[in-house]
N, C-alpha and C positions, 0 to 999 in steps of 0.2 A: 407370189402372190399374181397368179397370171389373169386372174377375173378381177382386179381390183380395178375399182371403177374412177375412184375420187381419194384423192389424198391431200388433207388442212392441214398443214401445219402453221398457219399464220399468227403473227404477235407472239412469237416465243424468243427464248435466246440462243439459239440453234445456231451452230457454229461450224466450220470446214468446209469442205468443196462437198457441193450437190453431187449425188451418185450419178453416174451416166448410167448404169441401169433404170433409170426411171421413164428414160427416152425409149426404153425398150418395150416398155409394157404396152401391148397390142392395144388393152380392153381399156387404158387410162383415159377418162375424158375429162378429169380436173384435177392440176394440179396447181396448189396454191401454197406458196412459201414465203409469203409477204412479211415484210415487218422481222427478218431475223435477223442475223450477223454471217450469212454465208459472203465468202469470197472465192477468187478462182472463177473460171472461164463458165460458161453458159453449158447447158448439157449440148453434144454436138453429133451424135450419131441417132436423131429422130428416124424410125425406119418407114418404110412405103406403108405399112399396115397401122402408121399413128391414125390415133382417134383423136386425139385431144381438142377439145372445143373450151377449154381455158387455162392458159397458163400466165400465172401471178408470179415475179418471182422480181416485184419491185420492192424499195427501200432495204437493200442488201447493200453488199460492197464487191458485186461481181465486175469484173474486168474482161479485155479481150474484144471480140467480134462477133457478129451475129451468125449462129451456123446455118449453112445455106439448106441444110436438111429440113429447117423446120418447115420448109416451103412442102413437104411429105404431109404435114398437118392438116388436108385438104377442109376439112371441117372446123377450124379453128375461128373463132368467133371473137375469143379477147384475147389480148396480148398487152402486159402491162409490165414494163422493163423502168418503170418510173425512179430515179432518186439511186443510180448506181453510178459504177466508174467506165462504161463501155465508150470504147473507142473506135470508131468505126464510122462510113459516112453511109448514106440513106442506103437501106436495104429494101433497091427497087423491088427484088425479086417476090417482097410480098403482096404486091399488087394482085397477083394471080389466083390469089386465094378469097376467092368469091363469096364466102360467108364473113370475113373477118368484119367486125362490126363496133370495136375497142381498140385503137392502137395509141399507145401511150408511151413515150419515149423520151418523155420529159427530162430536166435534169440528169445529163450523162456528158460526155465529152465528144459528142457526136459532130461531124463538120463535112464541108464541103457543099457543093450546090445541090440539090434536087433537080435530078433531067426531067423534062416533057418527053417521056418513053411514049411509043407510036403505039403501043396497046389500044384496043378500041375502047374497053371500056374498067378504067382501073380503079379497084376499091369498090365493087357497084355496091357492096352494103356498109358500106362504113357510116357511121353515125356520130364517133368521136375522136377525132384528129388532134393529138395533142403531142407537140414538138416541141416545146418551149423550152428556152436556159438551156441551148446547145450554141452551137460553133456555125450553126445553116448560114450559106452565103449565097449570091446568084440572087436571080429573079424570082419571085411567088412562083408555083410549079403549076402554071397555067392547064395543062392538060390536066391535072386532078382536080382541080377547083371545077375545070368546063364539066365534067362527068360523073361527079359523083352521083349518083342515081337514089341512093336512100336520102339524102341532103335533098331531095325535090319533092321525094313520093312517099317518105313515111307517113304512116298512119298516126293521128293522134291518139285514138282511144279506141277501144275494143267496139265489138257491133253493140253490147249492151250499155254501152258509156262507160264502160271502166277504163283504167291505164292500162298499159300494155306493158309488162317487162320481158327484158331478158333471161332467159333460164335455159336451163340444160337439165334433159331429161334423161334419169338414171333408172337402171330396170335393176330389178332386185329378186331374190328367189329364196326365200326363208321360209323352211318349216313344209316345203310341197305347194307353196302359194308364190304366184308371181305378179310383180306389181310395178308402180312408178313411183319414183320420186321427183322430187322438183327442186335444183337447186340452182340460188338466183345469185348473179355475178353483182358485184360490187365495185365501185372505183371513187377515187377523190380525183376533184376539179377543183380548179379557181375559176369562180365563176361571177361576175357582181363586182371583181373586186375582192372577195373570199374565197378561202378554200371552205369546200365543201364535200362532204362525204355521203356518194349516195347507196346505199344499203340494198337497194334495188335500182337498177338502171332503167329508169323510163324508155322507151324505144324512140319518143317524142321529144326526147333530151338530143339536142342535135348541138355539137360546138366544134369548132376550129380552134386553137390556141397556138401561133406561129410566136408568140413573144418571147423578147430576150437572145435573139439571134443578131446577126448580121444580113439579112434580106437586104434588097437594095431596087429601087426601081419602081415601077408606077404600081400602084394597088389597080388589080384587072376590074373592067365591068361585070366581068362575067361570075364574080360572087355574087351579084343583084340576082341570081338565077337560083342561088339556092335557098329556095321559096321557104324550108321548115328550119331552117339555122335559129336557134334561140341565143347562143352565145359567139361572138366574134373578137379574138384578140388578135393583133398584129402590131402591138404598142414596144418600145426600145427595140427598134431595128433601126435601116437607114432608108427606108420608103421617103420617096419623092411624089412630085405633081400634086394632081388634083382630089378630092374625097369622090367616088364616084356616085352620080346623081342615083343609079341604078339600087344602090343600097335602099331608098326609098322604096322598093317594092318588098324587105324584108318587111312582111308583115307581122313575123311572128317573131323578130328581133325583139330579145330582153337587155343583152348588155351589148354596148358594145365602143371598144377601148383601140384607137390610134393615137395613143400619146407617147412621147418621146420619138417622134419622127424628124423628118425634114418637109411635112406637106405644106401645099402652099392654095392660095386659093381661097375661096369660101365656101363658109358651110353651106351648102344646098338646100335648100327649101325644102327639098322633097321628104326629108327626113323628119319632117315634122308631122307627115304620114305614119310614121312607124308607134302606133298607138298601144303598142305592149312595152315600151322600151323602158326598162325602168334605172338604167345606171350607163352614161356616156362619158367619154375624158378622151376629147380631143388635145387635153395639155401638151404643152412645149413642143409647139411646131410654130410654122412661120405663117398660120394663115389670120385671112386679113377681112376687114369688113364688118357687116352686120351680124350679128346672131339672130338667127329664125326664131321666129315667135309663133307661138301657140300648142294645143295641145300639150304631150309629155315634155316639150322643151321649157313651156313655164315654171319645171318642177325642179330644174336641174341648180346645182351652186355656183359659185366663182371658183370651187376648184376645178373643174369639168372644162375649163377655158384656161386659167391661168399658164403665163409662158409664150401668150401669144401677141406681141405687141400692139399688134394692127386690129387686133379685134374690137368689138362695141360693144354696146348696149346691155341691155339687161343679159346676165347678173352681174355686168361686170360694171365698175364704179365708171370706166370712160365711155363718154357721152360720143354718140353718131353725130358727126358734122362736117364741115370741108375740112378737106384735106390739106394739112400741113404744109406749109411751101417748103418745096425742097434744099438744104441746105448750098448754101456758094458752093461755086466750084474751086476756090483756096480750099475749102474742108475737105471736097473730093480728092483733091492732089496730096492732102497729107495724110489720106486714109490708109491705115494699114492693111486693108483686105485688098485694096487694089493694086498696091506695091510691094507688100509684104514687109516692107520696114516701117519705123515711125519717124519722128522729127528729130529727134537725139542725133542718130546715126548721122544722119544729114548733117545737120548741127557741128557736128564733131569735126564732119571733113572740109566743112567751109571754111570754119578756125583753123586747121591745119595748114591748108591753100592758102590762105593770107598769110600768115607767118611765115609758109616757106618762100611767098612771091615777095615779099618785103624784103627777104633777106638775100634774094637773087637779084632784086633789083639793085639794093646797095654794092654788092659786089661789081655788080656791072658798072654803075657811073663810077668807082671806085677806082678800077683797074683801066674804063676806059677803053673798053672792047666790049662788044664791037662795035665800031666806030659809028657807023650810023643809025645806030639807036639811041647812041649818048648825044649825039646829035640832035635824036629829035626830041627825048625829053630833058637834056642838058644844056647848059652852055656849051662853046665852043671849047674843046680843050687846048689848054696852054701849052706852046713850045717850048721845046727845051734849047735852053741857051748855054752854047757848048765856049766854055771861058780859054782864052787863047794865053798861054804862060810862057814868056820869053825866058828864054836857057841863057845865059849869060856863060860863055865861054871864056874858060880862063887861056891866055896865052901867056907865051913866054915873057912877053914884054909888058907884062902886068906890073904894076906897081907891088913893091915889096915893105911890108912893114917894118 
């Protein structure tokens, strides 16, 4: 089928290995095999003449590594490999794909850091970047977050005011008639705390989801430059430091989730400028101080801030006031966090030492050595008395009975 442009077999119960020959069809633009039971590895022999624009293999049981031959598909716009069993590092070579708009790798077994590569404009067209639910580690990728051009300049609507959607134009030739047909891509995303299926992907929907990984370090200020962002989820990582004030510039942001990290400092007052914000979640961090008030912040519930023991103000029940006095130094001495052990091992050690010391002292006083120690803690030792015994010698002149 050398002229095949689209193969859509989604939402079935197909099983087995994906035929490698599908990667060699030079005319194929859409390959959608999502929501089946395919296993084995990904197709690995994509030709240099690859015309793929959409590759949906999500929600199968695929294993193994990313095929580098996929970089031959220069026109690729959508790559969705969500919910498989892929075990590999982040495919850095995907950044050279100039037209890639949707990259979804969530819920696999991917691992390792995401390197800050030296390419000038990585992923220039990317608007949906979802790598949640893996084992990625290290700092957040500064080079990527700084250079996402489409997340700054993506158009919100068409010239006529209607929404713009991602689509693939398929040409056809039937009964000597030549025409075009549109194929609209779809994707399932998690936004505002809920899973949502986008039957059509609006070009205005710009989202980053790095949640449920092991990223560490601080949240980068450059995130505040991604003006078109509507969803930002960095929850369930190991991020530290403060919430950047620059996030207050993201006026199109509708969902913000930094929960279950180790963030410190205050909630920036600049975030009250986010008038489009519908969902916020800062729970289970180490934030302090008063929660800002005004605009959308007056609508958020207790759940948005729970697990921050030093936060105060509405909607929490804890009122803001003078800081409580710090605990006495004795409590700090017994703190498990400072010394790594509690009072029980210390008490056991003191008890054993006391018993041993009393026993040793008793032995010293009993045997009388060392003498200088006995003289300090006890009486003068008694001198031994040597009794002299007279020996009666028998002589020949002794009286016989």
